[in-house]
N, C-alpha and C positions, 0 to 999 in steps of 0.2 A: 749140483750145477755142472753142466758139461764144459770142458775146456778144449781149446784148439779144435773147433769144428772143421771137418773136412768137407769136400764138395763131391757131389754125385753128378755125373754127366748124364743128361737125358738123351736117350737115343731111340730111334724108331727102326724096327727091322724092315729091310727092303721089301720083304714079302708082303708086308701089310699095305704098302703102296699099290701093289698089284691087286690085292684083294679089294681095297677101296676103289680102285679104278674100275674093276669089273662090276662093282655094285653101284657105280654111278648111274648106269643105264640099265633098263630092263632088257633091251635088245642091242646087239652089236651095231646095227645099222644107225642107231642114234648118234654114234660117234661121228659118222659122216655128216650128219646135220650140224654137229658142233664145228667141224672144220669149215663147212659152207658159211656158217654164221660168223666165224672168224674173218672170213673174206669180206662179209658185209660190214663188220666193225672197222675193217682196214680201208674203207671207202672204195672197194673194188666195184667195177661196173659189170664184170663178167667172172663167173666161176665155172671151171670145167671139171667135171667128175668123170673119171674113166674106170670102168669095172672090168677086170679080167679074171681068169680062173685063179691065178696065184698072186694078183697084185691089184691094189687100188690106189689111184692117184687123184688128189684134189689140188687144183691149181687156180690161183686168182691173180688179177692184175691190180691188186691194192697197193698200199703205200710201202709194203715190205717191212723188214725189221733190221735194225742195226744190231751190233753185238750186245748192247745194253737191252734192246728189245727182246733178243733171244733169251737173255738171262731171265727177264721178266716172264717170258713164255714158259720157261721150265721151273719157275718158282712156285712152289706149292702154296695155294691160298693167296696168290698175289692180289693186292688191292689196286693195281694199276687201272683196270677198267672202271672200277668204282669211283676212283678219284678223278679220272678223265673219262666221264661217261658219255661224252659227245664227240663224234669223229670230226676232225679238223676241216675236211674238204666239203662234205655234203651235210654236215650237222646231224648225222644219224645218231639216234640213241643207241648206245652200244649194248649188245645182247649178252656177251660172255661175262661171267662173274667169278668163276672158280678156276683155280690153277691145277686141279688134280685130275680133271677129266681126261687129259692126254694119256694118263697111265692105263685107261681102259683100252687104248689102242693095242696094248700088248696082250689083251685077252682075245684080240681079233687077229693079230699078226705077230710074228717073232721079231720083226724089225720095223723100226719107225724112223724115217728120215725126214728132216726138215731142211729145205733149200730156200733161201730168200735173198732178194736183191734190194739194196737200199742205197740210193745215190750211186757212187762209183765202186761200191763194194758188194761182193757176193759171199754169202756165208752158207755153211753146211754143217749140220749136226746129225750124227747117226746114233740112235738109241737101240742097241741090240740087247734083248732081254737076257739071253744066256750069258753074254759077256758081263753085263752090268750086275747080275745076281752073284756071280762068283768072285767079284772084286769087292774089296773093302772101301774102295774109293767112290765117293758120291759125285764126283765131278765128271762132266762129259766133255770130250775134246771138240773144239770148234775149228773147222777149216775155213780159212779166209783167203780170198784172191780178188784181183781187180776185175770188175765187171767189164765185159766186152760191149761194143756198140749194139750187138744183137741181144744182149740181156736187158730185159725190161723189168722195171720195179714190180714186185709182187712176191708171193710165197707159194711154194709147191711142197705138198706133203705126200710122201710115198709110204705105203704100207706093203712090206714084202713078206713072203713066206706065210700066206694066209692060213690060219688054223680053221676058219669056218668059211663055207661058201655062201656068198651073198649074190642074189640075182638082181638083174637090172630092174625088173618089174617091182621087186621089193623095195629097192632104193627109190625108184620114181614115185611110188605110192606114198612113201614116208615123207619125201621131200616136198611133195605137193601140199601137205598139210602142216609141215613143221618149220618152214623157212619163209622169210618175207618176200614171196614171189611178186606181190603187188607193189612193192616199194619202187620208187622212181629210180631210174638209171641203175637197175640191178637185174641181171639175167643169169640163169643157171642152165648149163648144158650137161646132159647126161649121155655119155658116149656120142658126143657131137650133135645130139638132138636137144633143142631148147624145151625146157619144162615150163608149162604155163599153168596158171591156177585154174582149178575147176570152176566152171560157171554153171549156175542153176537158174533156169527160167522160172519166174514166179513174182509174187508181190513182195516188195521190200518195205520193211518197217525200220526206218533209221533210228539209231540209238545215240543220244548225246546227252549225258547226264553229268553235271558237275557236283562233286561231293566235297566234304571237308578234307578228304585224303587225296583227291585228284579227279581226273575225268574218266568216264566210261564212254567209249566211242566205238561205233560199228553199226551192224545191221542184222536184223532177223529176217530170214526169207521164208515165205510160205511157197514151197515149190508147187508148180502146176501139176507135176506128176511125182508121186512118191518114188517111182523107179529111178528118178534122177538123183536121189539122195542116197549116197553110199551108206552113211550111218547117221541116223537122226540126232539132232542136238546142235547147240550153239558152240562153236569153237571159241574157247576162252584163251586169249593170248596175252603175253607180257612182252613188251617191246617187239611186237609183231610176231613173236615166236609162239607156236601152238603149245599149250600146256595140257589141256584136257577138253573133252566135249561134255556139255551138261544140258539137261532139261530142267534142272533145279527142282526136282521132285514133282513137277506138274504132270508128268506122265501117269502118275497114280490118280490124279484128279480128272484129267481130260483123256478119255480113251480115243476120241475121234481126232484125227489130224496129226497125231504124234509123228507118224512116218514122213510127214511133209515138212517138218521143221528143220531148217539149217541156218547158216549164217555165221558171223564172226564178230566178236567184240574184243577190243584191245584195252587192257586195264593195267597200266604200268605200276600202279601203287600196291598191287597185291603181293604179299610176301610168299616166297616159294620154299619148299623143302629142298634139301641139298641136291637131290637128283634132278630137280626142275621138272619132275613129272606130275606134280600136284601142288596145290596151295596149302598154306598153313590155315586149315579150316576153322580153327578156334580163335583166329585173330579178329579184332574188331573190323579191320578193313574188309576181310572176306565175308563176314556176317552181314555187313551193310550191302556189299555187292550182291550177295545171294538174295537178300530181300528185294532189292531194287529190280533185279533181273526176273524174279518171280512175278512181280507186278507187271513188268513189260511183256513177259511171255503169256501171262493170263489174258492180257488184251488181245494178243495174237490168236490164242486159242478161241476166244469169243468171236473174233473176226472169221476164223475158219468155220465156226458153227453158223454164222450168218451167211457166209458164202454157200454153205451146204443147204441152208434153208431156202435161199433164193433159187438155187438150182433145182431143188425138190419141188418148189412151188411152180416153177415153169413146167417141170415134168408132169406134175399132177394136173395142172391147168390144161395142158395139151391133151392128156388122157381124158379129162373131164369133158372136153369139147367133143371128142369122139364118142364118149359114152352117151352124152345128151342127144347126139344125132341118132344113135341106135334106139334110145328110149322114145324119141319122138315118133319114129316109124312104128314102134310097138304100140304106142298110145293111139296112133291113127287107126290101127287095126282093132283097138279096144277102147272105143270112145266112152264106154260106160265107166271106165276106170279113171277118167280125167277128173280131178278134183276142182270143181268150179262153184261159184255162187255160194249157196247155203253151206256147202261142205267146208269151204274156207272160213266163212263167218263162224260156223260152229266150232272150228278149231281154235279160233281166236278167243271166242267166248268161254271155251272150256279151259282156258288157261295154258294153252300150249306155249305161250310166250314165256311162261315161268320156267320152262325147261332151259331156255336160254339164260335164265338168271342163275343157273347152277354154276358154281365155280369149278376150277380144275379138279378139285377133290369131290367131284360129283358123287352123291350117294342118295339112296332112297329116303334115308332118315332126314337128311337136311332138306330135301324137296318137300316131304310131308310137313315138316316143321314150318316151312315158309308158307305153305298153303293154309295151315292152321292159323298162323299169325295174320295172314292177309284177311281171312274171314273175320277174325276177331277185330281187326282194325276197322273193317267195313261196318261191323255192328256198332263199334264205339262211335264212329263218325255219325251214323244214323241216329244215335241216341243223343247227340249233342244238340243243345238249343241254340238257335241263331241269336246273335247279339242285336240284330236289327233286320229289317226287310221282311217281305212276305213269304208265303209258302213256296212260290216258284223260285225265288232267290235261294231259299233253303235247299231245295232239291238240286238246283244247279251247283251249289257249293258242295253238296255231298258227292255228286258225280265227279266234280273237279278234284276233290280231295282224294277220292278213291283212286282215280287215274294217277294222281301225283304220288301216292304211296306205292303204287305198283311200279312206277318208273324208278323210285328211289331204291327199291329192293332188287331191281334188275341189274345184272352185271353183263354189260354188252360184250359180245365176242367180236372183236375187231376183225373185219374181213381183211384177208391178206392179198386179195386181188382188187384192182381198182374198180372193176365192173363185174357184176354178176353175169353168169352165163344163163341165158334164158331159152326156153323152148317156145318159140314164137306161136302165138294164137292159142296156146294151151295153158297159159297162166302159171307155169312152173319155172322157177329159177333156182340156180345152185351157185354157192360161193364157197371159198376156202377160208377157214377161220383158225384161230389159235386158241385152244382150250386147255392146253397142257397135256402132259403124258398120261395123267390120271383121269382126264376127262373122257367123255363118251366118243365113240368113233364118228357118230353122225347125229345131228339134231335137226328138227323141223320147227319153223316158225311161220304160221300161216301157210302160204303156198311156196315158201322158200326153204330149200334144203341146204344145210351147212356141213361141210366135211371138216373134221378136226385133223389138220395136217400134223399135229404134234403126236398123234397116237402112235405107239410103238409099231403097230402092225404095218403102217404105211412105210416106215423107215426100212422095213424088211422087204417091201415090195417095189420101192422106187426103181431098182435096177432090173425088175422083171416086168416088162411092159404088158405081156399077155395076162399075167396074174393080177396086176394092178387094174387092168381094164375090167376083168371079171369081178373083182372085188368092188369096184365102183358101181358096176351094174347091180350087184346084189344090194348095196346100200341104198341106191337111188330107188329101185323098185320097192324095197321095204318101206321107205318113207312115203312113197306115192300111195301105196296101199293104206297106210295109216291116215293119210290126208283124206282119202275117199270116204272113210267111215270110221267113227271112233269106236263103236262097239261091234266087233265081229269076233267069231271064234278063231282059235289058233289054226284050225283046219282050213277055214275060209281064207284067212290071211296067207297061209302057205300056198294054197291053190292059186289065189290071185297073183301072188308074187311069181310063182312058177310059170304062169301063163305069160306074164310080162317078160320074164327072163328068156323064155323060149322064143318068143316073137322077136325080142331084141337081137338075139344071137342068130336067128334065121335070116333076118334082114341084113345082118352084117356079112 
């Protein structure tokens, strides 16, 4: 057993503070954000940032610091802002948490000066890296004097002898996304120019979700133009300070519309890593937040798809109207090609309606199987004996049941336009329907032609008006030829279609 235990003094090498300070931020410009946010915490209404070749100044008109406040400012890992996390004047949720970030200033400049006015006193502390490193003393001298009538409360930070050059544009871009510019009674001026938050025109989806940990509040914006979005994603903020931008993994699921997503959400309950550049992603708070935001963004992406569909329907409807005009002129030149009377009846009797019964996964096998089943059902019904009534009643019931069975197997393709486009006096109409991406390009039912707007080929042609017009002409003439006669050779069908196409284009 050991006797008379001695004591060991725990010390930290000064160089480690500089190293830790440097690693607090990915970029030196982030320290300027920290100084601006300190002004916000101190109830400042204005913060002035001045960038010069060898000097950076950040000055605010906040509450200033007393000698005790300065000591807290230079205390490593101070709990002051955590204990008093709401500002006294405006009731702002204070942003700053750590006391080591100021040491990162010495990775940007050789000298760090703090000047502050509180009440009737004015204080100044100079932190010179060269002087402090060579001294064994950990204390910093504080200069104190009486404040003059011209001295107003607030704090001024001066970075002298810059080691790195920082541009005004670089600082402006960073501050726009990383400080609470939209907060009430808070303005930031960069080289005497006021910085304003970026605004993006578009549809806003408000977010306000209460969870067991706290509230998620903000908005997701679907920009009208993707060019207005500098970088896609939702800005995730804690206490109004930007932490990171996220699409929550949905960029892999939704290819369309990603470049138009922007917005911002504030989530004060999310735990941060020490550099405040990311969240603690394995925490239960973040996992819940991630799932909830995935659900909200999923709704937004579906809305984008719907917007795109509406736009495309308008586009194809307009083109369809032009196409129908051209085909009308071609049919007037070729009256023998117009499907009327017996031709249309023959189409219906031959089961062309069953083509419309095809689902989005349209295939020859499924169609054949349905035809076979329909014929068997018809035979079964005819073989049934009536429970009562005479011969006429039995025949009527058979016909009724056959029609009922046909209707049950039919999957209606819901038109996406309120009214079909008709070729007057020629008995042909055309509508736009949704049959899925795996469905056919076009279908006919009687004398009606349906364009499947979900087909991938249309999505490639929506932005190419001339090609879309030609494509619609091809499909329309193809179906008109099929309406005219069920049994024709491939050569005859090709020649008839070519004649209609040629006359359509000539008339145009």
